[in-house]
C-alpha positions in Angstrom: 13.7 14.8 -9.8 11.2 17.4 -10.9 8.5 19.7 -9.8 5.7 18.1 -11.8 3.8 19.7 -14.7 1.2 18.0 -16.8 4.0 16.9 -19.2 6.0 15.5 -16.3 3.1 13.4 -15.1 2.4 12.2 -18.6 6.0 11.1 -19.0 6.0 9.4 -15.6 2.8 7.5 -16.6 4.5 6.4 -19.9 7.5 5.1 -17.9 5.2 3.1 -15.7 3.5 1.6 -18.7 6.9 0.6 -20.0 7.7 -1.3 -16.8 10.0 1.4 -15.3 10.0 2.6 -11.7 8.7 6.0 -10.6 8.7 7.4 -7.1 5.9 9.7 -6.3 4.3 11.5 -3.4 1.2 10.3 -1.5 -0.4 11.8 1.6 1.3 9.1 3.7 4.9 8.6 2.5 6.6 8.6 -0.9 5.9 5.4 -2.9 8.0 3.5 -5.3 5.7 2.8 -8.2 5.6 0.1 -10.8 2.9 -1.4 -13.1 1.0 -3.6 -10.7 0.0 -5.9 -13.5 3.6 -6.4 -14.8 5.6 -9.0 -13.0 8.9 -7.6 -14.3 8.1 -4.2 -12.9 7.1 -5.7 -9.5 10.4 -7.7 -9.5 12.2 -4.4 -10.1 10.5 -2.9 -7.0 11.6 -5.7 -4.8 15.2 -5.5 -6.2 15.5 -1.7 -5.9 14.3 -1.7 -2.3 16.0 -5.0 -1.4 12.6 -6.0 -0.1 11.9 -9.7 0.6 9.4 -11.2 -1.9 7.3 -12.7 0.9 6.2 -9.1 1.9 3.3 -8.2 -0.4 2.9 -4.8 -2.2 -0.1 -2.4 -2.1 -1.8 -1.7 -5.4 -2.9 1.9 -5.8 -5.9 3.0 -8.0 -7.4 6.5 -8.6 -11.0 5.6 -7.6 -13.3 2.7 -6.7 -14.4 2.3 -10.3 -11.0 0.7 -11.0 -11.4 -2.1 -8.3 -13.0 -4.7 -10.7 -9.6 -4.8 -12.5 -7.9 -6.3 -9.5 -10.6 -7.2 -6.9 -13.0 -10.1 -7.4 -15.2 -9.6 -4.3 -15.8 -6.1 -2.8 -17.1 -7.1 0.7 -20.1 -4.9 1.9 -18.2 -3.7 5.0 -15.2 -2.9 2.8 -17.5 -0.8 0.7 -18.5 1.1 3.8 -14.9 1.7 4.8 -14.0 2.8 1.2 -16.9 5.3 1.1 -15.8 6.7 4.5 -12.0 6.9 4.1 -11.1 6.9 0.4 -9.3 8.7 -1.0 -7.1 8.4 2.1 -4.6 6.4 4.2 -6.6 3.1 4.3 -5.6 -0.1 2.6 -8.2 -2.9 2.2 -7.1 -6.5 1.6 -9.6 -8.2 -0.7 -9.8 -11.3 -3.0 -7.9 -10.6 -6.2 -8.6 -11.2 -9.9 -6.6 -13.4 -12.2 -5.0 -10.3 -13.7 -3.0 -9.6 -10.5 0.5 -11.3 -10.6 1.3 -13.6 -7.7 4.5 -11.7 -7.2 2.6 -8.5 -6.2 0.7 -10.5 -3.5 3.5 -12.8 -2.5 1.4 -15.8 -3.6 -1.7 -14.8 -1.6 -5.2 -15.0 -3.1 -5.9 -11.5 -1.9 -4.6 -8.1 -3.0 -4.0 -5.0 -0.8 -5.5 -1.9 -2.5 -6.1 1.7 -1.7 -7.0 5.1 -3.3 -4.5 7.7 -2.3 -5.6 11.2 -1.3 -2.7 13.0 -2.8 -3.9 14.5 -6.2 -0.5 13.9 -7.8 -0.7 10.2 -7.0 -4.1 9.9 -8.6 -3.1 11.9 -11.6 -0.1 9.7 -12.1 -2.1 6.5 -11.9 -4.7 7.9 -14.4 -1.8 8.9 -16.7 -0.3 5.4 -16.5 -3.7 3.7 -17.2 -2.8 0.8 -14.9 -3.0 0.1 -11.2 0.3 1.0 -9.6 2.1 -1.2 -7.1 3.9 1.0 -4.6 5.6 0.3 -1.3 7.5 3.1 0.4 10.3 4.5 -1.7 13.2 3.5 0.5 15.6 0.7 1.1 13.9 -2.1 3.1 14.1 -1.5 6.8 15.0 2.2 6.5 12.9 5.2 7.6 10.0 5.8 5.2 10.6 8.9 3.0 8.4 12.0 3.3 10.2 14.2 0.8 11.6 13.6 -2.7 15.1 14.3 -1.5 14.8 11.4 1.0 14.0 9.2 -2.0 17.0 10.4 -4.0 19.3 10.0 -1.0 18.2 6.3 -0.5 17.5 5.0 -4.0 19.3 7.3 -6.4 20.1 5.5 -9.6 18.2 2.4 -8.6 15.0 4.0 -10.0 14.0 5.8 -13.2 12.1 8.9 -12.1 11.0 10.9 -9.1 7.9 13.2 -9.1 8.4 15.8 -6.4 5.0 16.4 -4.8 6.3 18.2 -1.8 6.4 16.9 1.8 3.9 14.2 2.8 1.1 15.4 5.1 0.7 12.3 7.2 4.2 10.8 7.4 2.6 7.5 8.7 1.8 4.6 6.4 -1.7 3.5 5.7 -3.9 1.5 8.1 -4.5 -2.0 6.7 -7.8 -3.8 7.1 -8.3 -7.4 5.8 -11.4 -9.5 5.3 -10.5 -12.9 6.4 -12.8 -16.0 6.0 -12.8 -18.1 9.2 -11.4 -21.7 9.0 -13.8 -24.0 7.1 -14.8 -21.2 4.7 -18.5 -21.4 5.7 -18.8 -18.2 7.7 -18.9 -14.6 6.4 -15.5 -13.0 6.1 -14.8 -10.7 9.1 -12.8 -7.4 9.1 -9.5 -7.5 11.0 -6.9 -4.8 11.7 -3.7 -6.1 10.1 -1.6 -2.9 10.5 -2.3 0.3 12.4 -1.6 3.5 10.5 -3.0 6.8 9.2 -6.7 6.0 10.0 -7.3 5.5 13.8 -9.0 2.3 14.9 -11.7 4.3 16.6 -12.7 5.9 13.3 -12.9 2.6 11.5 -15.0 1.0 14.2 -17.3 4.0 14.2 -18.2 3.0 10.6 -18.3 -0.8 10.7 -18.3 -1.8 14.4 -15.6 -3.7 16.2 -12.7 -5.1 14.2 -10.8 -8.2 15.1 -7.1 -7.6 15.9 -4.0 -9.7 15.6 -2.1 -10.3 18.9 -0.2 -7.1 19.8 -1.4 -5.4 16.6 -1.9 -2.2 18.7 -4.0 0.7 17.7 -3.3 3.8 15.6 -2.3 5.6 18.7 0.7 3.3 19.1 1.4 2.9 15.4 4.5 5.0 15.5 6.3 2.1 17.2 7.3 -1.0 15.2 5.0 -4.0 15.3 6.5 -7.3 16.3 5.3 -10.0 13.8 3.1 -12.6 15.4 2.6 -16.2 14.1 -1.1 -15.4 13.4 0.1 -12.6 11.0 1.2 -15.2 8.5 -0.6 -17.4 6.0 0.2 -21.1 6.4 -0.7 -21.6 2.7 2.3 -19.5 1.6 4.9 -21.0 4.0 4.8 -18.2 6.5 4.1 -15.4 4.0 2.5 -12.3 5.5 -1.2 -11.7 5.3 -0.7 -8.1 4.1 2.0 -5.5 3.3 4.0 -3.9 6.0 3.6 -6.4 8.8 7.3 -6.8 9.4 9.1 -4.4 11.8 9.5 -1.0 10.1 10.3 2.6 10.7 7.9 5.5 10.3 8.8 9.2 9.8 9.6 10.5 13.2 9.5 14.2 12.4 6.1 14.5 10.7 3.4 15.7 13.0 0.4 13.4 13.5 -3.2 14.6 13.7 
């Protein structure tokens, strides 16, 4: 664990390029990062967290210019949401490129991606030179970590490096919005709230209009309680795999104030 300097960030970036696991601060919670384009690194994340491989992982990039590396179709409404809320606690689920390993997406044809607001996170991704897959840096099912010490307490020697970026400002994981093509594939993909989180539903709808919602998906106001998974939250093509990361019941940080 370290208070990061430029040298520390460069070292952490090198470790990510080598397939190692690095925990780092974002504005939401601490993430457990690995090279999003390296299946071995992604497998290491699943193993360290004891996370089921049917739960996809979010890819983090430092800005929208990186999207063509992992996204094949940037939906116009997704562009509007990105312009309004990136960098920030919003994850978009979009069609992926062939460069994205199936393990990262749990076999889905889409990838979950966001641009974090925390400057340390963006510096780290830039230093790594690759998109960084990063779920919360905790054991699966445990409270999401909002300090570096939380990460050390839970993961310890399971990971290679921790960049201490201070306490997370939001303490609530990102809102996830997908763009799902209706059955038959002839209609335009429509935006759907897949997971409430750091960006309230009302703010999203102020930009792009009404979002569809999964049954009992709730709103950002109720996001501090765990979501019950619904049948419609899964993709039949992947034998019940989830449509997006973080759709299983999970814990949020109970002591971090929400704004």
